DODREN-303370 format. One record per atom (N, C-alpha, C): x, z, y; chain; atom name; residue number from 0. Coordinates in nm, 2 decimals, decimal comma, padded with zeros to 4 digits. Each point is the difference from the previous one (the first is absolute). Example, Ala and Ser with C-alpha at 12.3 -4.5 7.8 and 13.67 -1.06 7.14 Angstrom:
east->01,32 | up->00,78 | north->-00,57 | chain->A | name->N | resi->0
east->-00,09 | up->00,00 | north->00,12 | chain->A | name->CA | resi->0
east->00,09 | up->00,00 | north->00,12 | chain->A | name->C | resi->0
east->-00,04 | up->-00,07 | north->00,11 | chain->A | name->N | resi->1
east->00,09 | up->00,00 | north->00,11 | chain->A | name->CA | resi->1
east->-00,08 | up->00,08 | north->00,11 | chain->A | name->C | resi->1
REM end
This chain:
east->01,52 | up->01,73 | north->-01,29 | chain->A | name->N | resi->0
east->-00,01 | up->-00,07 | north->00,13 | chain->A | name->CA | resi->0
east->-00,11 | up->-00,10 | north->-00,02 | chain->A | name->C | resi->0
east->-00,09 | up->-00,01 | north->00,10 | chain->A | name->N | resi->1
east->-00,11 | up->-00,10 | north->00,00 | chain->A | name->CA | resi->1
east->00,05 | up->-00,14 | north->00,02 | chain->A | name->C | resi->1
east->-00,05 | up->-00,09 | north->-00,07 | chain->A | name->N | resi->2
east->00,04 | up->-00,14 | north->00,02 | chain->A | name->CA | resi->2
east->-00,06 | up->-00,06 | north->00,12 | chain->A | name->C | resi->2
east->00,07 | up->-00,06 | north->00,08 | chain->A | name->N | resi->3
east->-00,05 | up->-00,07 | north->00,12 | chain->A | name->CA | resi->3
east->-00,06 | up->-00,13 | north->-00,03 | chain->A | name->C | resi->3
east->-00,11 | up->-00,04 | north->00,05 | chain->A | name->N | resi->4
east->-00,06 | up->-00,13 | north->-00,02 | chain->A | name->CA | resi->4
east->00,09 | up->-00,11 | north->00,05 | chain->A | name->C | resi->4
east->00,00 | up->-00,11 | north->-00,07 | chain->A | name->N | resi->5
east->00,08 | up->-00,12 | north->00,05 | chain->A | name->CA | resi->5
east->-00,05 | up->-00,06 | north->00,12 | chain->A | name->C | resi->5
east->-00,13 | up->00,02 | north->00,03 | chain->A | name->N | resi->6
east->-00,06 | up->-00,06 | north->00,12 | chain->A | name->CA | resi->6
east->-00,11 | up->00,09 | north->00,05 | chain->A | name->C | resi->6
east->-00,04 | up->-00,03 | north->00,12 | chain->A | name->N | resi->7
east->-00,12 | up->00,07 | north->00,06 | chain->A | name->CA | resi->7
east->-00,11 | up->-00,10 | north->00,01 | chain->A | name->C | resi->7
east->-00,11 | up->00,04 | north->-00,07 | chain->A | name->N | resi->8
east->-00,12 | up->-00,09 | north->00,00 | chain->A | name->CA | resi->8
east->-00,10 | up->00,06 | north->00,10 | chain->A | name->C | resi->8
east->-00,04 | up->-00,07 | north->00,10 | chain->A | name->N | resi->9
east->-00,08 | up->00,05 | north->00,11 | chain->A | name->CA | resi->9
east->-00,13 | up->-00,08 | north->00,01 | chain->A | name->C | resi->9
east->-00,11 | up->00,07 | north->-00,02 | chain->A | name->N | resi->10
east->-00,13 | up->-00,06 | north->00,03 | chain->A | name->CA | resi->10
east->-00,03 | up->00,02 | north->00,15 | chain->A | name->C | resi->10
east->-00,03 | up->-00,11 | north->00,07 | chain->A | name->N | resi->11
east->-00,01 | up->00,02 | north->00,15 | chain->A | name->CA | resi->11
east->-00,15 | up->-00,01 | north->00,04 | chain->A | name->C | resi->11
east->-00,09 | up->00,01 | north->-00,09 | chain->A | name->N | resi->12
east->-00,14 | up->00,01 | north->00,03 | chain->A | name->CA | resi->12
east->-00,03 | up->00,15 | north->00,04 | chain->A | name->C | resi->12
east->-00,12 | up->00,03 | north->00,05 | chain->A | name->N | resi->13
east->-00,03 | up->00,13 | north->00,03 | chain->A | name->CA | resi->13
east->-00,02 | up->00,09 | north->-00,12 | chain->A | name->C | resi->13
east->00,00 | up->00,13 | north->00,02 | chain->A | name->N | resi->14
east->00,00 | up->00,09 | north->-00,12 | chain->A | name->CA | resi->14
east->-00,13 | up->-00,01 | north->-00,08 | chain->A | name->C | resi->14
east->-00,11 | up->-00,04 | north->00,05 | chain->A | name->N | resi->15
east->-00,12 | up->-00,02 | north->-00,08 | chain->A | name->CA | resi->15
east->00,02 | up->-00,11 | north->-00,10 | chain->A | name->C | resi->15
east->00,06 | up->-00,11 | north->00,04 | chain->A | name->N | resi->16
east->00,03 | up->-00,11 | north->-00,10 | chain->A | name->CA | resi->16
east->00,10 | up->00,05 | north->-00,11 | chain->A | name->C | resi->16
east->00,10 | up->00,08 | north->00,05 | chain->A | name->N | resi->17
east->00,10 | up->00,05 | north->-00,09 | chain->A | name->CA | resi->17
east->-00,06 | up->00,09 | north->-00,11 | chain->A | name->C | resi->17
east->-00,09 | up->00,09 | north->00,05 | chain->A | name->N | resi->18
east->-00,07 | up->00,09 | north->-00,09 | chain->A | name->CA | resi->18
east->-00,09 | up->-00,07 | north->-00,10 | chain->A | name->C | resi->18
east->-00,05 | up->-00,11 | north->00,03 | chain->A | name->N | resi->19
east->-00,08 | up->-00,08 | north->-00,09 | chain->A | name->CA | resi->19
east->00,08 | up->-00,06 | north->-00,11 | chain->A | name->C | resi->19
east->00,13 | up->00,00 | north->00,01 | chain->A | name->N | resi->20
east->00,09 | up->-00,06 | north->-00,10 | chain->A | name->CA | resi->20
east->00,12 | up->-00,06 | north->00,06 | chain->A | name->C | resi->20
east->00,11 | up->00,03 | north->-00,06 | chain->A | name->N | resi->21
east->00,13 | up->-00,06 | north->00,06 | chain->A | name->CA | resi->21
east->00,09 | up->-00,03 | north->-00,12 | chain->A | name->C | resi->21
east->00,11 | up->-00,08 | north->00,03 | chain->A | name->N | resi->22
east->00,10 | up->-00,03 | north->-00,09 | chain->A | name->CA | resi->22
east->00,07 | up->00,12 | north->-00,04 | chain->A | name->C | resi->22
east->00,04 | up->00,01 | north->-00,13 | chain->A | name->N | resi->23
east->00,07 | up->00,12 | north->-00,05 | chain->A | name->CA | resi->23
east->00,13 | up->00,03 | north->00,08 | chain->A | name->C | resi->23
east->00,01 | up->00,12 | north->00,05 | chain->A | name->N | resi->24
east->00,12 | up->00,04 | north->00,08 | chain->A | name->CA | resi->24
east->00,00 | up->-00,03 | north->00,14 | chain->A | name->C | resi->24
east->-00,11 | up->-00,06 | north->00,05 | chain->A | name->N | resi->25
east->-00,02 | up->-00,04 | north->00,14 | chain->A | name->CA | resi->25
east->-00,02 | up->00,12 | north->00,09 | chain->A | name->C | resi->25
east->00,05 | up->-00,01 | north->00,12 | chain->A | name->N | resi->26
east->-00,02 | up->00,10 | north->00,10 | chain->A | name->CA | resi->26
east->-00,09 | up->-00,06 | north->00,11 | chain->A | name->C | resi->26
east->-00,09 | up->00,08 | north->00,04 | chain->A | name->N | resi->27
east->-00,10 | up->-00,05 | north->00,11 | chain->A | name->CA | resi->27
east->00,07 | up->00,02 | north->00,13 | chain->A | name->C | resi->27
east->00,02 | up->-00,12 | north->00,07 | chain->A | name->N | resi->28
east->00,06 | up->00,00 | north->00,13 | chain->A | name->CA | resi->28
east->-00,08 | up->-00,10 | north->00,09 | chain->A | name->C | resi->28
east->-00,12 | up->00,05 | north->00,05 | chain->A | name->N | resi->29
east->-00,08 | up->-00,10 | north->00,07 | chain->A | name->CA | resi->29
east->00,07 | up->-00,06 | north->00,12 | chain->A | name->C | resi->29
east->-00,02 | up->-00,13 | north->00,02 | chain->A | name->N | resi->30
east->00,06 | up->-00,07 | north->00,11 | chain->A | name->CA | resi->30
east->-00,05 | up->00,05 | north->00,13 | chain->A | name->C | resi->30
east->-00,13 | up->00,04 | north->00,01 | chain->A | name->N | resi->31
east->-00,06 | up->00,04 | north->00,12 | chain->A | name->CA | resi->31
east->00,03 | up->00,15 | north->00,04 | chain->A | name->C | resi->31
east->00,08 | up->00,07 | north->-00,07 | chain->A | name->N | resi->32
east->00,01 | up->00,14 | north->00,02 | chain->A | name->CA | resi->32
east->00,15 | up->00,05 | north->00,02 | chain->A | name->C | resi->32
east->00,05 | up->-00,02 | north->00,12 | chain->A | name->N | resi->33
east->00,14 | up->00,04 | north->00,03 | chain->A | name->CA | resi->33
east->00,10 | up->-00,06 | north->-00,10 | chain->A | name->C | resi->33
east->-00,02 | up->-00,12 | north->-00,03 | chain->A | name->N | resi->34
east->00,07 | up->-00,07 | north->-00,11 | chain->A | name->CA | resi->34
east->00,16 | up->00,02 | north->00,01 | chain->A | name->C | resi->34
east->00,06 | up->-00,03 | north->00,11 | chain->A | name->N | resi->35
east->00,14 | up->00,01 | north->00,01 | chain->A | name->CA | resi->35
east->00,05 | up->00,14 | north->-00,02 | chain->A | name->C | resi->35
east->-00,06 | up->00,10 | north->00,06 | chain->A | name->N | resi->36
east->00,04 | up->00,14 | north->-00,01 | chain->A | name->CA | resi->36
east->-00,01 | up->00,04 | north->-00,14 | chain->A | name->C | resi->36
east->-00,11 | up->-00,03 | north->-00,07 | chain->A | name->N | resi->37
east->-00,02 | up->00,05 | north->-00,14 | chain->A | name->CA | resi->37
east->00,09 | up->-00,08 | north->-00,09 | chain->A | name->C | resi->37
east->00,03 | up->-00,13 | north->00,03 | chain->A | name->N | resi->38
east->00,09 | up->-00,07 | north->-00,09 | chain->A | name->CA | resi->38
east->00,14 | up->00,06 | north->00,00 | chain->A | name->C | resi->38
east->00,05 | up->00,04 | north->00,12 | chain->A | name->N | resi->39
east->00,13 | up->00,07 | north->00,00 | chain->A | name->CA | resi->39
east->00,00 | up->00,13 | north->-00,08 | chain->A | name->C | resi->39
east->-00,11 | up->00,07 | north->-00,01 | chain->A | name->N | resi->40
east->-00,01 | up->00,12 | north->-00,08 | chain->A | name->CA | resi->40
east->-00,01 | up->-00,03 | north->-00,15 | chain->A | name->C | resi->40
east->-00,07 | up->-00,10 | north->-00,03 | chain->A | name->N | resi->41
east->-00,03 | up->-00,04 | north->-00,14 | chain->A | name->CA | resi->41
east->00,13 | up->-00,07 | north->-00,06 | chain->A | name->C | resi->41
east->00,06 | up->-00,09 | north->00,08 | chain->A | name->N | resi->42
east->00,11 | up->-00,08 | north->-00,05 | chain->A | name->CA | resi->42
east->00,11 | up->00,02 | north->00,11 | chain->A | name->C | resi->42
east->00,07 | up->00,11 | north->-00,01 | chain->A | name->N | resi->43
east->00,11 | up->00,02 | north->00,10 | chain->A | name->CA | resi->43
east->00,12 | up->-00,09 | north->-00,02 | chain->A | name->C | resi->43
east->00,02 | up->-00,05 | north->-00,12 | chain->A | name->N | resi->44
east->00,12 | up->-00,08 | north->-00,03 | chain->A | name->CA | resi->44
east->-00,04 | up->-00,15 | north->00,03 | chain->A | name->C | resi->44
east->00,04 | up->-00,06 | north->00,10 | chain->A | name->N | resi->45
east->-00,04 | up->-00,13 | north->00,04 | chain->A | name->CA | resi->45
east->00,06 | up->-00,11 | north->-00,09 | chain->A | name->C | resi->45
east->00,10 | up->00,03 | north->-00,09 | chain->A | name->N | resi->46
east->00,05 | up->-00,09 | north->-00,09 | chain->A | name->CA | resi->46
east->-00,08 | up->00,00 | north->-00,13 | chain->A | name->C | resi->46
east->-00,09 | up->00,09 | north->-00,02 | chain->A | name->N | resi->47
east->-00,08 | up->00,01 | north->-00,12 | chain->A | name->CA | resi->47
east->-00,10 | up->-00,11 | north->-00,01 | chain->A | name->C | resi->47
east->-00,03 | up->-00,05 | north->-00,12 | chain->A | name->N | resi->48
east->-00,10 | up->-00,11 | north->-00,01 | chain->A | name->CA | resi->48
east->-00,14 | up->00,06 | north->00,03 | chain->A | name->C | resi->48
east->-00,07 | up->-00,08 | north->00,08 | chain->A | name->N | resi->49
east->-00,14 | up->00,04 | north->00,03 | chain->A | name->CA | resi->49
east->-00,09 | up->-00,12 | north->-00,03 | chain->A | name->C | resi->49
east->-00,11 | up->00,03 | north->-00,07 | chain->A | name->N | resi->50
east->-00,10 | up->-00,10 | north->-00,03 | chain->A | name->CA | resi->50
east->-00,13 | up->00,05 | north->00,06 | chain->A | name->C | resi->50
east->-00,06 | up->-00,09 | north->00,09 | chain->A | name->N | resi->51
east->-00,13 | up->00,04 | north->00,06 | chain->A | name->CA | resi->51
east->-00,10 | up->-00,09 | north->-00,06 | chain->A | name->C | resi->51
east->-00,13 | up->00,05 | north->-00,01 | chain->A | name->N | resi->52
east->-00,11 | up->-00,08 | north->-00,04 | chain->A | name->CA | resi->52
east->-00,13 | up->00,05 | north->00,06 | chain->A | name->C | resi->52
east->-00,10 | up->-00,09 | north->00,00 | chain->A | name->N | resi->53
east->-00,13 | up->00,03 | north->00,04 | chain->A | name->CA | resi->53
east->-00,10 | up->-00,05 | north->-00,10 | chain->A | name->C | resi->53
east->-00,11 | up->-00,05 | north->00,04 | chain->A | name->N | resi->54
east->-00,11 | up->-00,03 | north->-00,10 | chain->A | name->CA | resi->54
east->00,03 | up->-00,14 | north->-00,07 | chain->A | name->C | resi->54
east->00,03 | up->-00,10 | north->00,08 | chain->A | name->N | resi->55
east->00,02 | up->-00,14 | north->-00,06 | chain->A | name->CA | resi->55
east->00,07 | up->-00,09 | north->00,10 | chain->A | name->C | resi->55
east->00,02 | up->-00,12 | north->-00,04 | chain->A | name->N | resi->56
east->00,07 | up->-00,10 | north->00,08 | chain->A | name->CA | resi->56
east->-00,07 | up->-00,02 | north->00,14 | chain->A | name->C | resi->56
east->-00,13 | up->00,02 | north->00,00 | chain->A | name->N | resi->57
east->-00,07 | up->-00,02 | north->00,13 | chain->A | name->CA | resi->57
east->00,02 | up->00,12 | north->00,10 | chain->A | name->C | resi->57
east->00,04 | up->00,11 | north->-00,05 | chain->A | name->N | resi->58
east->00,02 | up->00,12 | north->00,08 | chain->A | name->CA | resi->58
east->00,13 | up->-00,02 | north->00,08 | chain->A | name->C | resi->58
east->00,00 | up->00,03 | north->00,13 | chain->A | name->N | resi->59
east->00,12 | up->-00,02 | north->00,08 | chain->A | name->CA | resi->59
east->00,08 | up->00,13 | north->00,02 | chain->A | name->C | resi->59
east->-00,05 | up->00,11 | north->-00,06 | chain->A | name->N | resi->60
east->00,07 | up->00,13 | north->00,03 | chain->A | name->CA | resi->60
east->00,14 | up->00,01 | north->-00,06 | chain->A | name->C | resi->60
east->00,02 | up->-00,05 | north->-00,12 | chain->A | name->N | resi->61
east->00,14 | up->00,01 | north->-00,06 | chain->A | name->CA | resi->61
east->00,10 | up->-00,09 | north->00,06 | chain->A | name->C | resi->61
east->-00,04 | up->-00,13 | north->00,04 | chain->A | name->N | resi->62
east->00,10 | up->-00,08 | north->00,07 | chain->A | name->CA | resi->62
east->00,04 | up->00,07 | north->00,14 | chain->A | name->C | resi->62
east->-00,10 | up->00,06 | north->00,06 | chain->A | name->N | resi->63
east->00,03 | up->00,06 | north->00,13 | chain->A | name->CA | resi->63
east->00,09 | up->00,12 | north->-00,02 | chain->A | name->C | resi->63
east->-00,03 | up->00,08 | north->-00,11 | chain->A | name->N | resi->64
east->00,08 | up->00,12 | north->-00,03 | chain->A | name->CA | resi->64
east->00,15 | up->-00,04 | north->-00,03 | chain->A | name->C | resi->64
east->00,01 | up->-00,11 | north->-00,08 | chain->A | name->N | resi->65
east->00,14 | up->-00,04 | north->-00,04 | chain->A | name->CA | resi->65
east->00,08 | up->-00,04 | north->00,13 | chain->A | name->C | resi->65
east->-00,06 | up->-00,08 | north->00,09 | chain->A | name->N | resi->66
east->00,06 | up->-00,04 | north->00,12 | chain->A | name->CA | resi->66
east->00,04 | up->00,13 | north->00,09 | chain->A | name->C | resi->66
east->-00,09 | up->00,09 | north->00,00 | chain->A | name->N | resi->67
east->00,03 | up->00,12 | north->00,08 | chain->A | name->CA | resi->67
east->00,12 | up->00,08 | north->-00,06 | chain->A | name->C | resi->67
east->00,00 | up->00,01 | north->-00,13 | chain->A | name->N | resi->68
east->00,11 | up->00,07 | north->-00,07 | chain->A | name->CA | resi->68
east->00,13 | up->-00,07 | north->00,02 | chain->A | name->C | resi->68
east->00,00 | up->-00,13 | north->-00,01 | chain->A | name->N | resi->69
east->00,12 | up->-00,08 | north->00,03 | chain->A | name->CA | resi->69
east->00,05 | up->00,02 | north->00,14 | chain->A | name->C | resi->69
east->-00,09 | up->00,01 | north->00,10 | chain->A | name->N | resi->70
east->00,03 | up->00,02 | north->00,14 | chain->A | name->CA | resi->70
east->00,06 | up->00,14 | north->00,02 | chain->A | name->C | resi->70
east->-00,03 | up->00,09 | north->-00,09 | chain->A | name->N | resi->71
east->00,05 | up->00,14 | north->00,01 | chain->A | name->CA | resi->71
east->00,14 | up->00,01 | north->-00,06 | chain->A | name->C | resi->71
east->00,04 | up->-00,11 | north->-00,07 | chain->A | name->N | resi->72
east->00,14 | up->00,00 | north->-00,06 | chain->A | name->CA | resi->72
east->00,00 | up->00,01 | north->-00,15 | chain->A | name->C | resi->72
east->-00,12 | up->00,01 | north->-00,07 | chain->A | name->N | resi->73
east->00,00 | up->00,00 | north->-00,14 | chain->A | name->CA | resi->73
east->00,05 | up->-00,13 | north->-00,05 | chain->A | name->C | resi->73
east->00,09 | up->00,01 | north->-00,10 | chain->A | name->N | resi->74
east->00,08 | up->-00,12 | north->-00,05 | chain->A | name->CA | resi->74
east->-00,06 | up->-00,07 | north->-00,12 | chain->A | name->C | resi->74
east->-00,08 | up->00,06 | north->-00,08 | chain->A | name->N | resi->75
east->-00,05 | up->-00,05 | north->-00,12 | chain->A | name->CA | resi->75
east->-00,15 | up->00,02 | north->-00,01 | chain->A | name->C | resi->75
east->-00,08 | up->-00,08 | north->00,08 | chain->A | name->N | resi->76
east->-00,14 | up->00,01 | north->00,00 | chain->A | name->CA | resi->76
east->-00,07 | up->-00,12 | north->-00,06 | chain->A | name->C | resi->76
east->-00,10 | up->00,03 | north->-00,09 | chain->A | name->N | resi->77
east->-00,07 | up->-00,11 | north->-00,07 | chain->A | name->CA | resi->77
east->-00,15 | up->00,03 | north->00,02 | chain->A | name->C | resi->77
east->-00,07 | up->-00,11 | north->00,01 | chain->A | name->N | resi->78
east->-00,15 | up->00,00 | north->00,01 | chain->A | name->CA | resi->78
east->-00,06 | up->-00,05 | north->-00,13 | chain->A | name->C | resi->78
east->-00,07 | up->00,09 | north->-00,07 | chain->A | name->N | resi->79
east->-00,07 | up->-00,04 | north->-00,12 | chain->A | name->CA | resi->79
east->-00,13 | up->-00,07 | north->00,05 | chain->A | name->C | resi->79
east->00,00 | up->-00,12 | north->00,03 | chain->A | name->N | resi->80
east->-00,10 | up->-00,07 | north->00,06 | chain->A | name->CA | resi->80
east->-00,14 | up->00,00 | north->-00,07 | chain->A | name->C | resi->80
east->00,01 | up->00,00 | north->-00,13 | chain->A | name->N | resi->81
east->-00,13 | up->00,00 | north->-00,08 | chain->A | name->CA | resi->81
east->-00,07 | up->00,14 | north->00,00 | chain->A | name->C | resi->81
east->00,08 | up->00,10 | north->00,03 | chain->A | name->N | resi->82
east->-00,06 | up->00,14 | north->00,01 | chain->A | name->CA | resi->82
east->-00,08 | up->00,05 | north->-00,12 | chain->A | name->C | resi->82
east->-00,09 | up->00,09 | north->00,03 | chain->A | name->N | resi->83
east->-00,08 | up->00,06 | north->-00,10 | chain->A | name->CA | resi->83
east->-00,08 | up->-00,09 | north->-00,08 | chain->A | name->C | resi->83
east->-00,05 | up->-00,10 | north->00,06 | chain->A | name->N | resi->84
east->-00,09 | up->-00,10 | north->-00,07 | chain->A | name->CA | resi->84
east->00,09 | up->-00,07 | north->-00,11 | chain->A | name->C | resi->84
east->00,12 | up->-00,04 | north->00,04 | chain->A | name->N | resi->85
east->00,08 | up->-00,07 | north->-00,10 | chain->A | name->CA | resi->85
east->00,04 | up->00,09 | north->-00,11 | chain->A | name->C | resi->85
east->00,03 | up->00,12 | north->00,03 | chain->A | name->N | resi->86
east->00,03 | up->00,10 | north->-00,10 | chain->A | name->CA | resi->86
east->-00,11 | up->00,02 | north->-00,11 | chain->A | name->C | resi->86
east->-00,12 | up->00,01 | north->00,05 | chain->A | name->N | resi->87
east->-00,12 | up->00,02 | north->-00,09 | chain->A | name->CA | resi->87
east->-00,02 | up->-00,13 | north->-00,07 | chain->A | name->C | resi->87
east->00,01 | up->-00,11 | north->00,06 | chain->A | name->N | resi->88
east->-00,03 | up->-00,13 | north->-00,07 | chain->A | name->CA | resi->88
east->00,11 | up->-00,02 | north->-00,11 | chain->A | name->C | resi->88
east->00,11 | up->00,06 | north->00,01 | chain->A | name->N | resi->89
east->00,10 | up->-00,01 | north->-00,10 | chain->A | name->CA | resi->89
east->-00,03 | up->00,09 | north->-00,12 | chain->A | name->C | resi->89
east->-00,10 | up->00,08 | north->00,01 | chain->A | name->N | resi->90
east->-00,04 | up->00,09 | north->-00,11 | chain->A | name->CA | resi->90
east->00,06 | up->00,14 | north->00,01 | chain->A | name->C | resi->90
east->00,06 | up->00,03 | north->00,11 | chain->A | name->N | resi->91
east->00,07 | up->00,13 | north->00,02 | chain->A | name->CA | resi->91
east->-00,09 | up->00,10 | north->00,06 | chain->A | name->C | resi->91
east->00,02 | up->00,12 | north->-00,03 | chain->A | name->N | resi->92
east->-00,08 | up->00,11 | north->00,05 | chain->A | name->CA | resi->92
east->00,04 | up->00,05 | north->00,14 | chain->A | name->C | resi->92
east->-00,09 | up->00,04 | north->00,08 | chain->A | name->N | resi->93
east->00,03 | up->00,08 | north->00,12 | chain->A | name->CA | resi->93
east->-00,01 | up->00,14 | north->-00,03 | chain->A | name->C | resi->93
east->00,08 | up->00,08 | north->00,07 | chain->A | name->N | resi->94
east->00,00 | up->00,15 | north->-00,01 | chain->A | name->CA | resi->94
east->-00,11 | up->00,05 | north->00,09 | chain->A | name->C | resi->94
east->-00,05 | up->00,11 | north->-00,03 | chain->A | name->N | resi->95
east->-00,10 | up->00,07 | north->00,09 | chain->A | name->CA | resi->95
east->-00,14 | up->-00,05 | north->-00,03 | chain->A | name->C | resi->95
east->-00,02 | up->-00,09 | north->-00,09 | chain->A | name->N | resi->96
east->-00,13 | up->-00,06 | north->-00,04 | chain->A | name->CA | resi->96
east->-00,06 | up->00,08 | north->-00,11 | chain->A | name->C | resi->96
east->-00,12 | up->00,06 | north->00,02 | chain->A | name->N | resi->97
east->-00,06 | up->00,08 | north->-00,11 | chain->A | name->CA | resi->97
east->-00,12 | up->-00,06 | north->-00,05 | chain->A | name->C | resi->97
REM end
């Protein structure tokens, strides 16, 4: 039986940014592309922990996504405010970077 991830990690930038590099295990769920409908498909269990992120603390996409998920009834939503820039500054690798 496949092990279920403990959380859902969602990059809310567009797919081009995702393809340039994303956090390991992240799913691309662009804020501007039928976000609510796709969120229900990607994370059908609203009690599951969801972490959203975008580029950095100056980017407003992840705070908006977090608020929208909470409004939809998701119970455990977190915004990784530092986003990709913070991840890279910590010396961690992005996936999809060649």
